[in-house]
N, C-alpha and C positions, 0 to 999 in steps of 0.2 A: 493447416490452420489457416483461416481466412485473415486477411489484413483488417486492421481497425479502419473505421470510416474516415473520411476527411472532414476536418473541421472548416467551415466556411464562415468568415466573421462577416457581419452586416454592413461593415463600413459606414459611410456616411448615410443615415437613414432617410435623409431628403433627397437623396440622388437616386439613380436607378438599380442601385444593388439590391434592395428587397425584390424588386420586380423581376429582374433577371435570374435571381435564386430561384424563384418559383418556375419560370420558364425553362431554365436548365433542367430543374428536377423532372418537368414533364418531357423534356426531350431525352434525358439520359434513361430515365425508368429506374428499376432497381438494380440495375447491372453495375453501377458504379456508386456505392453507398457513400453518402455526405450527409452531413446535417448542418443547419443554419443557426447561428448563435445571434439572437438579437430579440426585440420586442415585437411580439406578434401583431401588435397594434400598428407596426410600420409596414407589414404587408399590403399589398394591394386588396381592395374590398373583393371578397368572393373567392379568395385563395384556399386552396386545399392544404392544410397543414395539420400536423399532429404532434403535440408536445411529448418530448422524450425527457426521461429523468438521467439517463446516462448515455454517452456516445454509443455504446454498444447496442442499445435500443433502436438505433437507425436501421439496423439490419432487417428489423421486423415491421417496418413501416410499409404499407401497401405501395405499390407503383402508383406514380402519379401525384401522391401526397408528400409534402415537404417536411422532413423531421425537423423539429425544432427545438433546441435546447435553449430555453428560455432565459433571457437577461432583460430584466426591466429597466426602462429609461425613465426619466422624469417627465417627459412631454411626447405627444404625438408628434409625426412627422408630417410637415406641409410640404409636397413635392417642390422642389426648387428652392426652398428658403430653410436652410438650416436653423435649428433651434440652439442657441449657445448653451443652455441648460442641459442639453443631451451630450455635449462634447467630451465630458470625462467619462460617460459610459462607453462611447465609441472607442476610446483608449483602453478602457477596462476589459472590453471584450476581446481585444487583440492580445492582452496580457493572460486572459483565461485560456485563449486557444493556445498560446505557447505553454502554458502549464499542462494542458490535455495532451499535447504532442510531446512534450518532454516526459510525461508519465507513462506514455505507451497507450493512452486511451484513444488518441487518434494517430493516424499514419502519417498525416500531413497537415499543413495549414494553408488554406487559399483564402486570400484576402480581397474583399472587395473594395472598391476605392474610397478614400478618404478624401476630405478637404482640408488641407492643411491649415489654411487661414482660419477656418471655422474652429478648428481645434486649438489653435493658437489663441484667437480671440476668447473662446469660451473656457478653455482649460489650461492655458498657458503652456501648451505643448512645445516642447524645446528641441524638437528634432526636425530636420528637414523634410522627412517622410517615413513611410513604412520602413524602408529597408535599414535606416539608420536606429530607429527605434527597436526593430527585431534583434540587431546586433546588440543593442545595450541589454535587452532581455536576456540574450544568450550569453552575454559575457564575453563576446569575441571584439577583437580590435579592428579586424579588416574582412570585409566581405565583399563580393562582387555582383554587379547586376547583369543578368545576362536576358536579352530577348530571343525568343526562340519560336520557330514555327517549323512547318514540314520543309519550308523552302529555304531557309537559313537560320544559324544562330549567330548573334552578335555580341560583342561585350565591349562596351566603352571604357576605356582606362581612367579618363576624367569624365564627371558626369555634370552636375548641374552647377557649373561655373560660367562666367562670361568667356567668350572665346578669346579675348584679349588676355586672360589668365591663364590659358592652356599651357603655353610654352613653358612658363614658370612652374605650373604644378606638375607637369611631366618630368619625372625623375626616374632614374635606372631602378631604383628600389620599389617604388610604385608600379612600374611596368613589370618587373620580375614577380613581384607578389600577385599581380592580377593574372599573369599567365600561369602561375603554379596552381592558384586556386582554381582557375578555368580548368586546367589539364586534370587536376584532381576531381572535380566536380563531374566531368565528362565521364571519367573512368568509374567512379561510384555510382552516379546517378543515371548513366546513359549506357553502361556497360561496354565503353570503348577502351580497348586495351591500351593503345598508344594513340591518343587522338592527334589528328592532323590540325595544326593550327596556322591560319595565316595572318600575319601581322601587317596592318597598315602603316605607312609612313605618315608623318605629321604634314609634311609640306606638299605641294604639287609635284608630281613625278618622283615622290619620295625624297625630294631633295635635289635630285639630278646632279648627285656627285658633290653637294654643297653649293651649286650655282643658285638654288632656290631655297636656302635654309641649311642650318648646320645641325639641327637635332637628330635628324635621321642618322647621319654618320657618328655624332658623338654620344648620343644616348640611347637610340634604339638599336642600332646594329650591334654594339658590344654586348648587350644584353642577350640578344638572340644567338650571337655566336657562341656565347657561354652556355647556353640552354641546350643548343644543338650538340655541344661536345658531351653533355650529360646524356644524349640520346633521344631528347625531345624531337617529334617531328614538327618543325617549325620552318616557315618560308617567311622572308621578308627582310627588311621592309619593303612593303610593295606599294606602287602607285594606287590610291584608294579608287581612282576613276576606273580602273581595269579589274577591281576585284569581284565584282557582283554579278555580271552576267552569267548565264547558265554554265557554261563551259568552266568558268574560274570556279564557281561554287562547288563543282563536282569534286574539285581537287582538296578541298578541305573540310573538317567537321565544325568549325568556329572561326570566325573572324574577330581578331582583336583590333579595336579601333582606338584612336587617340583621344577623340571627343565625342559628346553626345550625338550631335547631328550627323556626324561621319557613320556612326553605327545604325542610328535610328530611322533615317530616310531610307536606305535600301530596304530594311525588313518592313517598314510600314508601305513601301512602294509595292513590294512583292506580296504582302499579305496583311492588309490593314486590319481586317476583322478577326484574324486567326492567330495573331501574336499572344505571346505569353512572356509575362515579365517573371522571372524567377531570380532568387537570391542564392549564390553559391558561396561556400564557406561557413554557414550556419550548421550546427550540430541536428537541426532537423530541416525537413523538406517544407520550403514556402514558395507557393506561385501566386500570380496574381493576374487578373485580365489586363491587357495592355490599352486601357483608357481610363478616362477619368469619370466623375461623379454625373457628368452630363445634367446639369441642373435644367438645361434648356428644353429637355424632352422627358424629365422625370414624371412620372405619374400618368404619361399619355398612352401607355400601353405599346408603344413602338420600338423600344430599346432592343438592340440585337444582343442576344447572349452567347453568340458564337465564340467570343474571346473567353467569356467565363467558361464555356464547356470545355474549350481547348485547355484552360488552366486546369480544371479539374481531371481531364484526362492526362495531362502531362504529371499532375501531383501523384496519381494513381500509378503510371508507369514508373515515375523515380521511386515509389515505395517499394514496388515490386522489385526492382533492382537492387535496392538496398537490403530487401529482405531474402535476396538471392534465390 
């Protein structure tokens, strides 16, 4: 039995989401079935699209034509200028996609970028971003953000907080939960029997025995020792400045990092266009391109679909692993 198609949400319709959905479909053909959820008026002029009534209909849409599960919005989309009156429907599309994947009508959700300020201003969006909203919809308390490419997988333990707040936010419980969710996700969604995890220290040289900070000794190391005793394949805490060269990357399946830039700088340096943002710990699969709405180039026909294509391919790969 073939897998259900992937639901691709429209994201912010005034950004590059609609145009890269069209170019991704043209690049992928019919080999990777997905359907776009949004208002057809927001697609670039001249786009080849076909309305579908159910997700399953996406399998029958000819190659090169974007299957569209219609979701009407109040207003057209002006590239680069979000319309506040459209904000509520951007949010509604995400919730609708979650309903489809939860029911089995879709095999995964791939989300195009949203603009958080536009959603907050236009619809009172109360969540920091996609990840937290999806966790709310799924009814789970803790999820993990992973950035992944062919070159590297990274997970930040703390995410969108000031650097000055990281030491206080980094707790043993948070670190252990992050590692366990990452291990389980790599096993379930990537088929790794006993994933190898490399854990970065917080401080330079992983604290150098306490000379450059105590968190590596008092918070990180005890958690890793306990999990190693359970049989997990974990190394660390490691100096972050020696973790990301080619030889080091060959020794692990994912790197657990203590803060946002410690994780994202290496992967964006290695594969800026091909990185994928995915959420571990949800009861369904969610991936997203690792870029924003790109208002500055929206509507100009120059947006690069590489990251979206990678996100769709990864969603498909993960769905196949879950299906066995």
